[in-house]
C-alpha positions as CSV (number, residue, x, y, z in Angstrom):
1,X,0.0,0.0,0.0
2,X,1.5,3.4,-1.0
3,X,1.0,6.4,1.1
4,X,2.5,9.6,-0.2
5,X,2.3,12.7,1.9
6,X,3.0,16.3,0.9
7,X,5.5,18.3,2.8
8,X,4.4,21.1,5.2
9,X,6.9,23.5,6.7
10,X,6.5,25.8,9.6
11,X,8.7,28.5,11.0
12,X,9.1,27.9,14.8
13,X,11.4,25.0,15.8
14,X,10.6,22.6,18.7
15,X,12.8,22.7,21.8
16,X,16.1,20.9,21.9
17,X,14.6,18.2,24.2
18,X,12.3,16.8,21.6
19,X,15.2,16.9,19.0
20,X,17.1,14.4,21.2
21,X,14.3,12.2,22.4
22,X,11.8,9.6,21.2
23,X,8.8,11.4,22.5
24,X,6.8,10.3,19.5
25,X,7.0,6.8,20.8
26,X,4.2,7.5,23.3
27,X,1.6,7.6,20.6
28,X,1.9,3.9,20.4
29,X,-0.9,3.9,23.0
30,X,-3.3,4.6,20.1
31,X,-3.0,1.1,18.8
32,X,-3.9,-1.9,21.0
33,X,-1.3,-4.5,21.6
34,X,-1.3,-7.5,19.2
35,X,0.5,-10.8,19.1
36,X,4.1,-11.0,17.9
37,X,4.1,-12.2,14.3
38,X,7.8,-11.9,13.1
39,X,11.2,-10.4,13.4
40,X,12.9,-7.4,11.8
41,X,16.1,-9.0,10.6
42,X,17.9,-6.3,8.5
43,X,17.7,-2.7,7.2
44,X,19.3,-1.6,3.9
45,X,19.3,1.8,2.1
46,X,19.9,2.9,-1.5
47,X,19.4,5.9,-3.7
48,X,17.1,5.4,-6.7
49,X,17.8,6.8,-10.2
50,X,15.3,9.7,-9.7
51,X,17.2,10.8,-6.5
52,X,14.7,9.2,-4.1
53,X,16.0,7.5,-1.0
54,X,14.7,3.9,-0.5
55,X,14.9,2.1,2.8
56,X,14.3,-1.7,2.8
57,X,13.1,-3.6,6.0
58,X,13.7,-7.4,5.8
59,X,11.1,-9.3,7.9
60,X,10.9,-12.9,8.9
61,X,7.1,-12.9,8.4
62,X,4.7,-10.7,6.6
63,X,3.3,-7.9,8.7
64,X,0.1,-8.7,10.6
65,X,-1.5,-5.5,9.5
66,X,-1.1,-2.2,7.8
67,X,1.8,-0.1,9.3
68,X,0.5,3.0,11.0
69,X,2.5,6.2,10.3
70,X,2.5,9.9,11.1
71,X,4.8,12.8,10.4
72,X,6.1,15.7,12.5
73,X,7.0,18.9,10.6
74,X,9.3,20.5,13.1
75,X,11.6,18.9,13.7
76,X,11.1,16.9,10.6
77,X,10.5,13.2,11.5
78,X,8.6,10.3,10.2
79,X,7.3,7.5,12.6
80,X,6.2,4.1,11.2
81,X,4.8,1.3,13.4
82,X,5.5,-2.3,12.5
83,X,2.8,-4.3,14.2
84,X,3.7,-7.7,15.7
85,X,7.4,-7.2,15.0
86,X,10.5,-7.7,17.2
87,X,13.8,-5.9,16.4
88,X,16.4,-8.5,15.8
89,X,18.9,-6.3,14.0
90,X,21.0,-5.8,17.2
91,X,20.9,-2.0,16.8
92,X,18.6,0.7,18.0
93,X,20.0,3.5,15.8
94,X,21.4,3.5,12.3
95,X,23.1,6.4,10.4
96,X,21.9,6.9,6.8
97,X,22.9,10.4,5.6
98,X,21.3,10.0,2.2
99,X,19.3,13.0,0.8
100,X,16.9,14.3,3.4
101,X,17.3,11.1,5.6
102,X,19.9,11.6,8.3
103,X,19.3,8.6,10.6
104,X,16.7,6.3,12.1
105,X,15.9,5.1,15.6
106,X,14.0,2.0,16.7
107,X,12.1,1.1,19.9
108,X,9.7,-1.7,21.0
109,X,6.5,-0.8,22.8
110,X,3.0,-2.1,22.9
111,X,3.7,-5.3,20.9
112,X,5.2,-3.5,17.9
113,X,8.4,-1.9,16.7
114,X,8.4,1.8,16.0
115,X,10.9,3.2,13.5
116,X,11.5,7.0,13.6
117,X,13.4,8.7,10.7
118,X,15.3,11.9,11.5
119,X,15.0,14.1,8.4
120,X,16.7,17.3,7.4
121,X,13.4,18.7,6.1
122,X,9.8,17.5,5.7
123,X,9.8,15.3,2.7
124,X,7.0,13.4,0.7
125,X,7.2,9.7,1.4
126,X,5.7,6.4,0.3
127,X,5.2,3.1,2.1
128,X,4.9,-0.2,0.3
129,X,4.5,-3.6,2.1
130,X,5.0,-6.7,0.0
131,X,5.4,-10.1,1.6
132,X,8.4,-10.2,3.9
133,X,9.7,-6.7,2.9
134,X,8.6,-3.2,3.7
135,X,9.9,-0.4,1.6
136,X,9.9,3.3,2.6
137,X,10.6,5.7,-0.2
138,X,11.5,9.4,0.4
139,X,10.9,11.4,-2.7
140,X,12.8,14.6,-3.6
141,X,11.2,17.5,-1.7
142,X,9.7,20.3,-3.7
143,X,9.9,24.0,-2.7
144,X,7.9,24.5,0.4
145,X,5.7,27.5,1.3
146,X,6.5,28.8,4.7
147,X,3.9,30.2,7.0
148,X,4.0,32.2,10.2
149,X,1.4,30.1,12.0
150,X,3.9,28.3,14.3
151,X,4.9,24.7,14.7
152,X,2.6,22.2,13.2
153,X,2.1,18.7,14.6
154,X,-0.4,16.7,12.5
155,X,-1.4,13.0,12.0
156,X,-2.9,11.4,8.9
157,X,-3.8,7.7,8.7
158,X,-2.7,5.8,5.6
159,X,-6.2,5.2,4.5
160,X,-7.7,8.6,5.3
161,X,-9.8,9.9,2.3
162,X,-9.1,13.3,0.8
163,X,-11.2,16.0,2.3
164,X,-14.0,17.0,-0.1
165,X,-14.3,20.6,-1.2
166,X,-16.9,22.5,0.7
167,X,-19.0,24.9,-1.3
168,X,-20.8,28.1,-0.1
169,X,-20.1,27.7,3.7
170,X,-21.3,30.6,5.8
171,X,-19.3,32.8,8.1
172,X,-20.1,34.9,11.2
173,X,-18.4,37.5,13.2
174,X,-18.7,38.1,17.0
175,X,-17.1,40.1,19.8
176,X,-15.7,38.2,22.8
177,X,-15.9,39.4,26.4
178,X,-12.3,40.5,26.4
179,X,-12.8,42.7,23.3
180,X,-11.2,40.3,20.8
181,X,-12.8,39.6,17.4
182,X,-13.9,36.1,16.5
183,X,-14.5,34.9,12.9
184,X,-16.7,31.8,12.8
185,X,-16.5,29.6,9.7
186,X,-18.8,26.7,9.3
187,X,-17.2,23.7,7.5
188,X,-18.3,20.3,6.4
189,X,-15.7,18.4,8.4
190,X,-13.7,18.6,11.6
191,X,-10.3,18.5,9.9
192,X,-10.4,21.4,7.4
193,X,-7.0,22.3,5.9
194,X,-6.0,25.9,6.6
195,X,-3.0,28.2,6.3
196,X,-2.8,31.4,8.2
197,X,-0.2,34.2,8.0
198,X,0.3,37.8,8.8
199,X,1.2,40.5,6.3
200,X,1.6,43.9,8.0
201,X,-1.7,44.8,9.6
202,X,-3.6,42.1,7.6
203,X,-4.2,38.5,8.7
204,X,-4.6,36.2,5.7
205,X,-6.4,32.8,6.0
206,X,-6.2,30.4,3.0
207,X,-8.7,27.5,2.9
208,X,-7.5,25.3,0.0
209,X,-10.6,23.0,-0.2
210,X,-13.3,25.2,1.4
211,X,-15.4,27.6,-0.6
212,X,-16.8,30.4,1.6
213,X,-19.4,33.0,0.6
214,X,-17.6,35.8,-1.0
215,X,-18.0,39.5,-0.1
216,X,-16.6,42.4,1.9
217,X,-18.0,42.9,5.4
218,X,-17.5,46.0,7.6
219,X,-17.3,44.9,11.2
220,X,-16.1,48.2,12.8
221,X,-19.3,48.4,14.8
222,X,-18.2,45.4,16.9
223,X,-15.3,47.5,18.4
224,X,-12.7,44.8,18.0
225,X,-9.2,44.9,16.4
226,X,-10.8,43.6,13.1
227,X,-12.3,46.3,10.9
228,X,-13.1,44.5,7.7
229,X,-13.4,40.9,6.5
230,X,-12.8,40.3,2.8
231,X,-13.6,36.9,1.3
232,X,-12.4,36.0,-2.2
233,X,-12.3,32.8,-4.1
234,X,-8.8,31.3,-4.7
235,X,-8.6,28.2,-6.9
236,X,-10.8,25.5,-5.4
237,X,-10.8,27.3,-2.1
238,X,-11.1,30.7,-0.5
239,X,-8.9,33.4,0.9
240,X,-10.1,35.5,3.8
241,X,-8.3,38.7,4.6
242,X,-8.8,40.4,8.0
243,X,-7.9,44.1,8.0
244,X,-7.0,45.0,11.6
245,X,-5.9,47.9,13.7
246,X,-3.9,47.6,16.9
247,X,-4.1,43.9,16.7
248,X,-2.1,41.7,19.0
249,X,-2.0,37.9,19.1
250,X,-4.1,35.9,16.7
251,X,-4.9,32.2,16.8
252,X,-7.1,29.6,15.2
253,X,-8.8,26.4,16.4
254,X,-11.5,24.1,15.2
255,X,-14.1,22.2,17.2
256,X,-16.3,19.8,15.3
257,X,-17.4,21.6,12.1
258,X,-16.6,25.1,13.3
259,X,-13.4,26.9,12.5
260,X,-12.7,29.9,14.8
261,X,-10.1,32.6,14.1
262,X,-9.6,34.9,17.1
263,X,-7.7,38.2,17.0
264,X,-6.9,39.9,20.3
265,X,-6.1,43.6,20.9
266,X,-2.8,44.9,22.0
267,X,-2.8,45.1,25.8
268,X,-3.0,48.7,27.1
269,X,-1.0,47.8,30.2
270,X,1.0,44.7,30.3
271,X,1.3,44.9,34.1
272,X,-2.4,45.5,34.8
273,X,-3.4,41.8,34.8
274,X,-6.6,41.0,36.6
275,X,-6.4,38.9,39.7
276,X,-7.0,35.2,38.8
277,X,-6.5,35.8,35.1
278,X,-4.4,33.2,33.4
279,X,-1.3,34.4,31.5
280,X,0.3,32.1,28.9
281,X,3.9,32.6,27.9
282,X,4.9,29.3,26.4
283,X,6.3,28.7,22.9
284,X,3.7,28.7,20.2
285,X,2.7,25.6,18.4
286,X,-0.1,24.3,16.1
287,X,-1.9,21.0,16.9
288,X,-4.2,19.3,14.4
289,X,-5.7,16.0,15.5
290,X,-8.8,14.0,14.9
291,X,-9.9,11.6,17.7
292,X,-6.4,11.3,19.3
293,X,-6.1,9.6,22.6
294,X,-5.5,12.0,25.6
295,X,-2.5,10.1,26.9
296,X,-0.2,10.2,23.8
297,X,-1.3,13.8,23.3
298,X,-0.1,14.8,26.7
299,X,3.1,13.0,26.1
300,X,3.6,14.8,22.9
301,X,3.2,18.2,24.6
302,X,5.6,17.1,27.4
303,X,8.2,16.2,24.7
304,X,7.7,19.6,23.1
305,X,8.4,21.4,26.3
306,X,11.2,19.2,27.5
307,X,9.3,18.0,30.6
308,X,8.7,14.6,32.0
309,X,5.1,13.5,32.5
310,X,3.3,11.0,34.7
311,X,-0.3,10.3,33.7
312,X,-2.8,8.7,36.0
313,X,-4.5,5.4,35.0
314,X,-7.8,7.2,35.2
315,X,-7.0,9.5,32.3
316,X,-8.8,8.1,29.4
317,X,-10.7,9.1,26.3
318,X,-9.9,10.9,23.1
319,X,-10.3,14.4,21.7
320,X,-10.5,16.2,18.4
321,X,-8.8,19.6,18.3
322,X,-7.3,22.1,16.0
323,X,-5.2,24.8,17.6
324,X,-3.2,27.2,15.4
325,X,-0.5,29.5,16.7
326,X,-1.3,29.1,20.4
327,X,1.1,28.9,23.4
328,X,1.8,25.4,24.5
329,X,0.7,26.1,28.1
330,X,-2.6,27.5,26.8
331,X,-3.1,24.4,24.6
332,X,-2.4,22.2,27.6
333,X,-4.8,24.2,29.8
334,X,-7.6,23.8,27.1
335,X,-7.1,20.1,26.9
336,X,-7.1,19.6,30.7
337,X,-10.2,21.8,31.2
338,X,-12.1,20.1,28.4
339,X,-11.5,16.6,29.8
340,X,-11.9,17.6,33.5
341,X,-8.2,17.1,34.4
342,X,-5.7,18.9,36.5
343,X,-1.9,19.1,36.7
344,X,0.7,19.4,39.3
345,X,4.3,20.3,38.4
346,X,7.4,19.4,40.4
347,X,10.5,20.6,38.7
348,X,10.4,19.3,35.1
349,X,7.9,16.5,36.0
350,X,4.2,17.0,35.3
351,X,1.6,14.8,37.0
352,X,-1.8,14.7,35.2
353,X,-4.9,13.2,36.8
354,X,-8.7,13.9,37.1
355,X,-9.4,17.0,39.1
356,X,-11.2,15.1,41.8
357,X,-8.1,12.8,42.3
358,X,-5.8,15.8,42.5
359,X,-8.0,17.5,45.1
360,X,-8.2,14.3,47.2
361,X,-4.4,13.8,46.9
362,X,-3.6,17.3,48.0
363,X,-6.0,17.0,50.9
364,X,-4.5,13.7,52.0
365,X,-1.0,15.1,51.9
366,X,-2.1,18.1,54.0
367,X,-3.7,15.9,56.6
368,X,-0.6,13.7,56.7
369,X,1.6,16.7,57.3
370,X,-0.7,18.0,60.0
371,X,-0.8,14.6,61.7
372,X,3.0,14.4,61.6
373,X,3.3,17.8,63.1
374,X,0.9,16.8,65.9
375,X,2.9,13.7,66.7
376,X,6.4,15.2,66.5
377,X,8.2,15.5,69.8
378,X,8.7,18.9,71.4
379,X,12.2,20.4,71.8
380,X,13.3,23.3,73.9
381,X,16.1,25.6,72.7
382,X,17.5,29.0,73.5
383,X,18.0,31.4,70.6
384,X,20.4,34.2,71.3
385,X,19.4,37.6,69.8
386,X,22.6,39.7,69.1
387,X,21.6,43.0,67.5
388,X,17.8,43.3,67.7
389,X,15.6,43.3,70.8
390,X,14.3,39.9,71.9
391,X,10.9,41.6,72.6
392,X,10.7,42.8,69.0
393,X,11.3,39.4,67.6
394,X,8.9,37.9,70.1
395,X,6.1,40.3,69.0
396,X,6.8,39.4,65.4
397,X,6.4,35.7,66.0
398,X,3.3,36.3,68.2
399,X,1.7,38.4,65.4
400,X,2.1,35.6,62.9
401,X,0.7,33.1,65.4
402,X,-2.4,35.3,65.8
403,X,-2.8,35.4,62.0
404,X,-2.5,31.6,61.9
405,X,-5.1,31.1,64.7
406,X,-7.5,33.4,62.8
407,X,-8.2,30.6,60.3
408,X,-11.5,28.6,60.3
409,X,-12.3,25.9,62.8
410,X,-12.4,23.2,60.1
411,X,-9.5,21.4,58.4
412,X,-9.7,23.8,55.4
413,X,-9.4,26.8,57.6
414,X,-6.4,25.4,59.4
415,X,-4.8,24.5,56.0
416,X,-5.2,28.1,54.8
417,X,-3.9,29.4,58.1
418,X,-0.9,27.1,58.1
419,X,-0.1,28.2,54.6
420,X,-0.1,31.9,55.7
421,X,2.5,31.2,58.4
422,X,5.0,28.6,59.3
423,X,6.8,29.8,62.4
424,X,5.1,28.7,65.7
425,X,3.0,25.5,65.7
426,X,-0.1,25.1,67.7
427,X,1.9,23.3,70.4
428,X,4.8,25.8,70.5
429,X,5.6,28.3,73.2
430,X,8.1,31.2,73.4
431,X,9.4,33.0,76.4
432,X,11.6,36.2,76.4
433,X,14.6,36.5,78.7
434,X,15.3,40.3,78.7
435,X,18.4,39.9,80.9
436,X,20.3,37.9,78.3
437,X,18.3,39.2,75.3
438,X,17.3,35.6,74.3
439,X,14.3,33.6,73.3
440,X,13.4,30.4,75.0
441,X,11.5,28.3,72.5
442,X,9.6,25.0,73.0
443,X,8.4,23.6,69.7
444,X,8.9,20.9,67.1
445,X,12.3,20.5,65.4
446,X,10.9,21.8,62.1
447,X,9.4,24.9,63.8
448,X,12.7,25.6,65.5
449,X,14.5,25.5,62.2
450,X,12.0,28.0,60.7
451,X,12.4,30.3,63.7
452,X,16.2,30.1,63.6
453,X,16.1,30.9,59.9
454,X,13.9,33.9,60.5
455,X,16.1,35.2,63.4
456,X,19.2,34.7,61.2
457,X,17.7,36.9,58.5
458,X,16.4,39.6,60.9
459,X,19.1,39.7,63.6
460,X,21.7,41.8,61.8
461,X,23.6,44.9,62.8
462,X,21.8,48.0,61.8
463,X,23.8,50.3,59.6
464,X,24.4,53.9,60.7
465,X,24.4,57.1,58.8
466,X,26.3,60.3,59.5
467,X,24.5,63.5,58.4
468,X,26.5,66.6,57.9
469,X,24.6,69.9,57.5
470,X,26.0,73.2,56.5
471,X,24.0,76.4,56.6
472,X,25.6,79.3,54.8
473,X,24.3,82.9,55.1
474,X,26.1,85.4,52.8
475,X,25.5,89.1,52.8
476,X,26.8,91.9,50.5
477,X,26.1,95.6,51.1
478,X,27.0,98.8,49.1
479,X,25.9,102.4,49.8
480,X,26.9,105.7,48.2
481,X,25.6,109.2,49.2
482,X,26.3,112.7,47.9
483,X,24.9,115.9,49.6
484,X,25.1,119.7,49.3
485,X,24.0,122.7,51.3
486,X,24.7,126.4,50.9
487,X,23.5,129.7,52.2
488,X,24.1,133.4,51.4
489,X,23.7,136.6,53.5
490,X,23.6,140.1,52.1
491,X,22.4,143.5,53.4
492,X,22.5,147.2,52.5
493,X,20.8,150.5,53.4
494,X,18.8,152.6,51.1
495,X,17.9,155.9,52.7
496,X,16.0,155.1,55.9
497,X,15.4,151.4,54.9
498,X,17.4,148.3,55.7
499,X,17.3,145.6,53.1
500,X,18.6,142.0,53.8
501,X,18.8,138.8,51.7
502,X,19.4,135.3,52.9
503,X,17.8,132.2,54.5
504,X,16.9,134.5,57.5
505,X,17.3,138.2,58.1
506,X,20.8,139.4,58.8
507,X,21.8,139.7,62.4
508,X,23.0,143.3,63.1
509,X,24.7,144.8,66.1
510,X,22.5,147.4,68.0
511,X,22.7,151.0,66.7
512,X,24.9,150.1,63.7
513,X,24.2,150.3,60.0
514,X,24.5,147.7,57.4
515,X,27.8,147.3,55.7
516,X,28.3,149.4,52.7
517,X,30.9,149.4,50.0
518,X,34.1,150.7,51.4
519,X,32.8,150.9,55.0
520,X,33.4,148.5,57.7
521,X,31.5,150.0,60.6
522,X,28.7,147.4,60.2
523,X,28.9,143.6,60.3
524,X,26.7,140.9,58.9
525,X,27.0,137.2,59.8
526,X,25.0,134.0,59.1
527,X,23.9,131.9,62.0
528,X,24.8,128.2,61.9
529,X,22.2,126.2,60.1
530,X,20.8,129.1,58.2
531,X,21.0,127.5,54.8
532,X,19.1,128.4,51.7
533,X,19.6,124.8,50.3
534,X,20.0,122.0,52.9
535,X,20.4,118.5,51.3
536,X,23.1,116.8,53.3
537,X,23.8,113.0,53.5
538,X,22.0,111.0,56.2
539,X,25.1,109.6,57.9
540,X,28.4,110.9,59.0
541,X,30.3,111.9,55.9
542,X,33.6,110.2,55.0
543,X,34.6,113.3,53.0
544,X,33.5,117.0,52.8
545,X,34.4,120.3,51.1
546,X,33.4,123.8,52.5
547,X,33.7,127.2,50.9
548,X,33.0,130.6,52.4
549,X,33.2,134.0,50.5
550,X,32.9,137.3,52.3
551,X,32.5,140.4,50.3
552,X,31.9,144.1,51.2
553,X,28.2,143.3,51.9
554,X,27.8,139.6,50.9
555,X,28.6,136.3,52.8
556,X,28.4,133.0,50.9
557,X,28.7,129.5,52.6
558,X,28.9,126.3,50.5
559,X,29.4,122.7,51.9
560,X,29.7,119.4,49.9
561,X,29.6,116.0,51.7
562,X,30.1,112.4,50.4
563,X,29.8,108.9,51.8
564,X,30.5,105.4,50.3
565,X,30.4,102.1,52.2
566,X,30.9,98.5,51.2
567,X,30.6,95.4,53.2
568,X,30.2,91.6,52.9
569,X,29.8,88.8,55.4
570,X,29.4,85.0,55.6
571,X,27.9,83.0,58.4
572,X,28.4,79.2,58.3
573,X,26.8,76.8,60.7
574,X,27.6,73.1,60.5
575,X,25.7,70.7,62.7
576,X,26.4,67.0,62.5
577,X,24.4,64.0,63.8
578,X,24.7,60.2,63.5
579,X,21.9,57.8,63.8
580,X,20.9,54.2,62.9
581,X,19.1,53.3,59.7
582,X,15.4,54.1,60.0
583,X,15.6,55.9,63.4
584,X,15.1,59.7,63.8
585,X,17.9,61.9,65.2
586,X,17.9,65.5,66.5
587,X,20.7,67.9,67.3
588,X,20.1,71.5,68.4
589,X,21.9,74.5,69.9
590,X,20.7,78.0,70.7
591,X,19.0,80.1,73.4
592,X,15.6,80.4,75.0
593,X,14.4,84.0,75.1
594,X,12.2,85.0,78.0
595,X,9.0,86.9,77.2
596,X,7.1,88.8,79.9
597,X,3.4,89.0,79.7
598,X,1.1,90.9,82.0
599,X,-2.2,89.4,83.1
600,X,-4.9,91.0,85.2
601,X,-7.1,89.0,87.4
602,X,-9.6,90.5,89.9
603,X,-8.0,93.9,89.4
604,X,-4.6,92.6,90.3
605,X,-1.9,92.7,87.6
606,X,0.7,89.9,87.5
607,X,3.6,89.1,85.2
608,X,4.2,85.7,83.7
609,X,7.3,84.6,81.9
610,X,7.4,82.3,79.0
611,X,10.3,81.1,76.9
612,X,10.7,80.7,73.1
613,X,13.5,78.8,71.6
614,X,15.8,80.3,69.0
615,X,18.0,77.4,68.1
616,X,20.1,75.9,65.3
617,X,18.8,72.3,64.8
618,X,18.8,69.3,62.4
619,X,16.2,66.6,62.7
620,X,16.6,63.7,60.2
621,X,15.3,60.1,59.7
622,X,17.5,58.2,57.2
623,X,16.6,55.1,55.2
624,X,19.3,53.2,53.3
625,X,18.3,51.7,50.0
626,X,19.7,48.4,48.6
627,X,22.0,50.3,46.2
628,X,23.5,52.4,49.1
629,X,21.5,55.5,48.4
630,X,20.0,57.3,51.4
631,X,16.4,58.6,51.6
632,X,16.1,61.3,54.3
633,X,13.2,63.0,56.0
634,X,15.0,66.1,57.1
635,X,14.1,69.3,58.9
636,X,16.8,72.0,59.3
637,X,16.2,75.2,61.3
638,X,18.2,78.3,62.1
639,X,16.4,80.8,64.4
640,X,18.2,83.8,66.0
641,X,16.9,86.9,67.9
642,X,17.3,90.3,66.2
643,X,17.9,92.8,69.0
644,X,18.2,95.7,66.4
645,X,14.4,95.5,65.8
646,X,13.0,95.6,69.3
647,X,9.6,97.4,69.3
648,X,9.5,100.6,71.3
649,X,8.4,100.1,74.9
650,X,9.2,96.4,74.9
651,X,12.3,94.3,75.7
652,X,11.3,91.2,73.6
653,X,13.3,90.9,70.3
654,X,11.8,89.4,67.2
655,X,13.2,86.1,66.0
656,X,14.5,85.6,62.5
657,X,13.5,82.1,61.3
658,X,15.0,80.0,58.5
659,X,13.7,76.5,58.0
660,X,13.8,73.7,55.4
661,X,11.6,70.6,55.7
662,X,11.8,68.1,52.9
663,X,12.4,64.5,51.8
664,X,15.2,63.7,49.4
665,X,17.2,60.7,48.1
666,X,21.0,61.2,47.9
667,X,23.9,58.9,46.9
668,X,26.2,57.9,49.7
669,X,28.8,60.6,50.4
670,X,27.4,63.1,47.9
671,X,26.3,66.6,48.8
672,X,22.9,68.0,47.9
673,X,21.5,71.5,48.2
674,X,18.2,71.2,50.1
675,X,17.2,74.8,49.3
676,X,18.2,78.4,48.9
677,X,16.8,81.8,49.5
678,X,18.2,84.8,47.4
679,X,17.2,88.3,48.3
680,X,18.3,91.4,46.4
681,X,17.5,95.0,47.3
682,X,18.5,98.0,45.1
683,X,17.3,101.6,46.0
684,X,18.1,105.0,44.5
685,X,17.0,108.1,46.5
686,X,17.1,111.7,45.3
687,X,16.2,114.7,47.6
688,X,15.9,118.0,45.7
689,X,14.4,121.5,45.6
690,X,11.5,121.7,43.2
691,X,12.3,123.2,39.8
692,X,15.8,124.2,40.7
693,X,16.8,120.5,41.2
694,X,15.8,119.8,37.6
695,X,17.9,122.5,36.0
696,X,20.7,121.1,33.9
697,X,24.1,121.4,35.6
698,X,23.0,123.9,38.2
699,X,20.4,121.4,39.5
700,X,23.2,119.5,41.3
701,X,23.4,122.4,43.8
702,X,19.8,121.9,44.8
703,X,19.7,118.1,45.5
704,X,21.4,115.1,47.1
705,X,21.7,111.4,45.9
706,X,21.7,108.1,47.7
707,X,22.4,104.6,46.2
708,X,21.9,101.5,48.4
709,X,22.3,97.8,47.3
710,X,21.9,94.8,49.6
711,X,22.1,91.1,48.8
712,X,21.4,88.1,51.0
713,X,21.8,84.4,50.2
714,X,20.8,81.4,52.3
715,X,22.0,77.9,51.2
716,X,21.6,74.6,53.1
717,X,23.9,71.7,52.2
718,X,23.4,68.1,53.4
719,X,26.0,65.3,53.0
720,X,24.9,61.8,54.3
721,X,27.6,59.1,54.8
722,X,27.0,55.4,55.6
723,X,29.1,54.0,58.4
724,X,29.7,50.2,58.6
725,X,30.0,48.1,61.7
726,X,33.7,48.9,62.1
727,X,32.8,52.6,62.3
728,X,34.4,53.4,59.0
729,X,32.8,55.2,56.2
730,X,31.4,53.1,53.3
731,X,32.7,54.2,49.9
732,X,30.2,55.0,47.2
733,X,30.2,52.2,44.6
734,X,29.0,54.5,41.9
735,X,25.6,52.8,41.5
């Protein structure tokens, strides 16, 4: 009987484990054991004239039945079952290296011998059984069409008929609960051939032997990643093009006569997975089977993933499925849910059994552990606490015990509670010895091990942090003043009249006359402060110029004064404090200023004294991160009394306050500026005589000028440094 099979290629390879194993041998469970009929005596190979590779199997007796066979596309393998045959060649493997055939492997199972050919690529083959010889012919492979659907694993019996072409099948489109689009295609059979690939934003589905109603359908109203469905005839089949937008994963599967193509949307937030939602991350594969037994199907998936599998004897039945481009763990989950099965995994070993059996087994194991714990002998031991406080460790263990005892009264409640904590058992007891800072524990040996492990992780020296704070107050002052004042006195007689000119009337001696030209019998003087223009500087001048002119009857006084001052200052305060990680620290220095307040009660006045602090302080709580950075909650203050601004009638000075309160993360040993205040004051003052002060040139004799500039800067620097247990600074590793 000849059985020729066309090659199919797929893009994604299987794992290395299945390349080096005989996992396909497990499908031997599909065929019941039969009686041994003959031996396999020899295997020979040759290359035919047309390039085909021919493998001859020499048998002692004709085969008892038709040889079953199936092919795996990735990795390329062909498996042939020889019913009722025993391997007598003395070899389990044989190297061939002819054409696409690299080697073969043989194994006996279920009353038959399975021969597995390792191929370099999927190749058409033919099987011919005549008498005592079986011939397998591998024909030259033609160019294959690759797809992006993933790894294909398919089976075809030697006598399966060709699928008839379906004509005019209907399609439907629906929206799933998760927002994905589902294209439903009704077919005439459960094993419809299909090829699916992705080109840009389009998903193309080719159905070689299925004719679907043609047309273009707008499905935007469904609010799925699929916007349009375009169906066109292609040869004897149909091509369906799904035009998508923001499409993520796509997969196809077939149940009975319905082919489903599902297109999911791109997740908006990969981390926002709902609680209890299953997430599948396995390598993608394609499964196409018709009435395959569950046990060999599970073995095939285990071989694909490189895991070992143990299947319960109660796992029975068969399943028909078609899964295209789905993660292997999702495929396994679908199979288990469909058949009412569950799985437990331990390392690389998977155990599969009915769900009821798994639940009963877990419950029995839990009860056995609880019974063992109840029967275990109690041991008393002393656990020394070196760095932490024994009371703190005791409270932690007691809190977990209360959490455990909060479970339900039944077995299930105790099981959930025991899962939540594993420190003190129901029979355990802990006593604190404050004198020696120790814990006296009476419990089972396993509980003692858990407690010791917890203490070992928690009882560690606490790291310390040195915080250096520098408060810098910088001042810069500049002042310039220019003033002028002058006066004139003049007097003369005209007949019986006396005329005087000046800031005030001239002061004359009694019975004398005003001075006249050429006469000196009369005198005229200006009194101090009798100025016609008086615009001096506000402070004591650093320089001055005076001019006085006395004529026959005129006296002129002129005085110029100038002042310029510059000054700068810097006040630096540097408090330091050291504390352990996570604990607050405070350092302060300053004065307490008394304030007297008068209170009247029942007509009697009494004085009370209260104090207000004016201090320099640093309050900080450090937290060391795993990369040796330091997070600080810090509050820095610098308050000082200002006695130059005391209010009249009081003795209480105001307090100048400077404060920064913030939270910051700093690298170990680095300096950060917590904050700064910058003040700048610039004033220009002009005092002048109206009109005359605005005259060009001469106006300078009727006014004075004052320029004043002040600048104040406040900066607060903080430098944290980690100190190890040897009281030495930890160097920054640069992370």
